[in-house]
N, C-alpha and C positions, 0 to 999 in steps of 0.2 A: 111631469117630466121636462126637464130643462135641456133642449138639445139644439145644435146648430146644424145648419143644412148647407151643403155644398152642391151647387147645380147652376145650369146655364140655360138649357134650351127647352123646347116644348115638351119634351119627355119629362124633365125635371118639374115643369109646371103641372102636368097632369098627376105626377106623384103627389106634389104638395096639395093639390085640390082634394085628392082622395084622403090624405092624412088629415087635412082640415076637417072634412066630413066626419072623421072618426075621433075628432077632439085632440089631434096631435098637431100642434102648430110650433114651429121653431121660434126661438127667441132671437135668433141671429141667422141671416142668410149671407153666404159668401158666394160671389159670383165673379165671372170675367169682367174686364172693362168694356165700356161701351166702344163700338167700332163703327167706322164708316160704311154705309150700305147703299146699294142702289146706284143708278147711273149718276146721280148727283152727289154720291158719296156723303149722305147725310149721317152725322154721328147718332147711332141708335143704340139704345140700351138693350141688353140681353133679355128675353122673355121672363126669366125668373126675377130680375130686378123690377119689371113692371109689376109682377104679381106681388112682390114683397111690399113695394110701396103703397100698392092699392089696399093691401091688409095691414098696414101700419107697422111693419117689421123693419128693424134696422138692417141696413145693407152694407156690406163691405165688398169693395172690388180692387183687390191687390193685383198689380201687374205681375208679380212674382212672389209666390208664397214663401219661398226660402229667403229672399231677400228683404221682405217687408213683414215677416211674421212677428217681429217685436212691436209693431204698430197696429197690428190686425183688429184690436178690439176683442179677438179671441183670446189673446194672452192677457192683456190688461194686467201685467205683472204676474200672471199665473205660471205655475210650473206643473210638470206633468203630474197627473193623478191629484190635482188641487180639490176636485170635487165640485167645482162650480158648474160644469156641464155633466150630465149623466152619460151622453153619448153624442157623437157627431154621425150624421148620415150623409153619405155621397151618392148622388144619382146624376150621371151625365154631366159632370163638372168640366172636364176637358183639360185639366191641368194636373201635374204631379203634385201630390201633397207630401212634404217632407215628414220623416218619422217623428220629428219633435212635435209636430202638430197632431199627428195620428194618436199620439199617447196622452194628450191633455185630458180627455174626458175620463171620468170614473170608470165607464165601461167601454172605453176605446172608440174606435171608428168603424162604422159598418158601411158597406157599399151594396147598392141595389144595381145588379148588373143584368142586362137583357139578353142572356143566353144561358145555356146549361153547361157551366163551367165544369172542367177545364176547356171545353169547346169554345172557340171564338172569344179568346181574350182580345183586348185592344179596342180601337176606336169605331169599328163598323160591324158589330155582330148582327144587327137587323138586316142590313143591306147584304151581307155575306150569306146569311140563312136563306134569304129570298133568291139570290143569284144561283146558289147551289141546289135549289130545289128540294131543300130539307122537308121531310114528312113531319117533323115535330121540332119544337123549339121551347123556350120557357125563360123563367127568371131564377136568379140565384142571389141570396143574401149571404154576404160573407163579411168576415173581418178583414180590414185593409191591412196589408203589411208594405214593406218598402218596394216590393216588385209590383209589376203590372198585373192586376187581376189574379193575383197569386196566393192570397190568403186562404185560411180554413173556411169551410162552408158551414153555414148555420142551417140553412133551408133552401129548398129549391121546388119549383112546380112547373109541370110541363103543360103544353098545349098542342093540339094537332095543327099542322101547318100545310096550307095548299096554296095553289097559284091564284087564288082569289085575294090574298093579302097583298096590298102594297105597303110602302115603307110607312106611310103616315098611319094606316089602319093598324098595322103590327105594332108600331111605336106606341100608340094610345092603349091597345089591348094589354101589351105587357107592363106598361106604367101602371095601369089599374090593378092587374094581377099582382105585381111586385109591391105595390103600396098596401094592398089588402093582406098579403102574406106577411109583410113586415108588422103591420098592426096586430096580426094574429099571434106572432111568435114573441113580440117585444116583451110582454110581462114575464114569460118564462125566461127569456134571455137575461133581463135585468135582475132576476131572482137566481140566476146561474143554475137554472133547470135544464138548459140546453147544452149539450156537448158538441162542440164543433169538429168537423171531420176534415182532415188534411186532403187536398186535392191530390189526384193521380197526376203528377206533373209530366210524366212520360206521355200522357195522352193529350197534352195541351196543344191547341192550335191557335194561330195569331192572325188578326185581321189587319187590313191596312186603311190608310186615309185614302179616299177616292178623289181624283182630280177630274177636270172637265174632259180630258182625253179619254177617261174611262167611259164616258158617256156616248161615244161614237158608236153608231149602230152599223156594223159590217154587214153588207147586204148578203155576203156568202155564208153568214153564220145561220144556224138553225133558226127558224121562226120562234121556237119556244125559248131559245137562248136570248134573243133580242127582245122578247115579251118580259122575261124575267128581268132583264135590264132595265126596261122601262118602269116596271113595278118597284124595283129596288132603288133606283137612282133618281127619282123625283120626289121632292123638288130639287134636291142637291145631289150631285153636280149638274143634274139635268142629262136627258138623252137627245140625241139629234142625228141628222143625216144631211148629206149634200145631195139635193135632188136636182135633175137636169132642167134647166129653164131655157126660155127663147134666147137668152144672151149669155148663158154660162149656168154654172151650178148655183143653187140657191141653198143657203143654210136653213134647215128647218128643225126646230125644236119640237120634239115629239112629247105631248102632255099626257095623252091617254091613247090606249090601244086595246085591242082584244084579239083572241084566237078564234078563227072560224074554219073549221075542216082543215086544221093544221096549217093555216095560213094566218099571217100576221096582218091584221087590219087596223090601220091608224084611224083614231077617232077624232082627237083635238089636237091641233098644232099651232105653232107660232112661227111664221115665215120670218126671215130677217127683215127688220124694219116695219113689221106690221103687227097688228094686235092678234090675239089668240082667236082661232076660228076652227070650224069643222074642216076635216080633210077634203071632203067633196068640194066645198067652197074654194079651198086652195087650188084644187086641180081645175075647177071652172075658170078661176082667174089667170091660169097659164094660158088658156086657149083664146082669151080675148085680145 
């Protein structure tokens, strides 16, 4: 199978690892450009680029797919349906892919989406499922069309969800589940033995991009709500509070916490200007 992979983050890398274990390795990887990161704003490649280079796979990093599609290496003079690629696979790419690219492969473009569509379309299905306290979630494999997470569904699989899942744990669980599901259905899909099902668009819900402001822990909120926020929004955009100190409020980033008798207990924190520590050590430091 000759396919190209569109992806960017750790979810994408986990999908690629599982597919590689099953003998499914893309001939081309398309990812986002390197970005400045950290306090020193060091230009850093996306995780998928690192994985592709480690595995000897060609990488393309277009700034804008619509503007640069003629030089992608995807097209290389190709027209839609040219037959050079069997399919494209998208998993957490983070950019809109124009229709002229979606239609290039013989069997078009598939998307591995970490929610049970049409629920939780958009950029943050994992975080939203955790924040809402959903009792189940899952993955959906669909055909991409011109609208966001709108195309017909090929397959989906559910898992039970509880408040023990944080973002990273749920991300990795669904990446593995989705990659295994794709590998399972792909032979039938490519031989046209699977009939896609149109989504019920009237039931669609949409998620948003979270910002640092979303991570503020309101002390008047229910402990369970703040606990789910800590689970959902770490490592990005992070959760924090302003704690009273000897000379004013101290910004404290909450890394880990747990519920105990319906009380929210902080476990690991990073106070402003200091390294990560246990909560008890932070409190002791205030008394010195």
